[in-house]
N, C-alpha and C positions, 0 to 999 in steps of 0.2 A: 526503443527508448527516452526518448521524447515524452512519451506517453506519461513512465513511469518517473521519471525528472518532477514534469508535471502535478501529477500523484502528490509527488512527496511533497514540493512546495505549496499546495494546496494545504495539506493535513497538518504541517506544519504551521500555516497561515492562522487555519485553523484554531491548533491549540494554543498559539501563544495569541490572537484574539482574546482565547477561553481566561486565558488567564490572567488579563488584565481585566478580566470581567468578574474572574472569582482570585479572590489574591491569597486566600486561604490556603494553607497548605496541601498541594495536591495528593494524595493517596493513590500511585495505579494499581489497578486489579493487572493480575497476573493475564488471563483470557485480553486484556488488550496488548500485552505486549508481543505474544505470540500471533496474533492478527498482522500487530503492525511490522514484527520481524518477517513472518512468513511468505503473507499475502501478495507480498513482489513477484517472491520465489514462483511462487505454483501458476499465478498467471503466469509470466513468460512463461514457466515451465507449458502449461496446455496449450498457451500460443504456437508454438515450436512443436508442437504434439498435434497440434492440430494441420498447421501450417504443413507440417512435413506431410498426412494422410491427404491432403489435394494434390500436395506433388505429385504420391507415386500417384495418384487417381488418374492423374493425364497422361 
């Protein structure tokens, strides 16, 4: 969970820095919304699946 929060903080800081560098209106692409919305869930889901597979093998 700490990794997810860390990545969220990095993305947030990066977007804020980018906003300072480009003060014009930000037109967000739908692909970016999908990535930001679903990538944490997918990564955590894959991690849980891999963890459960390793646990069954032991």
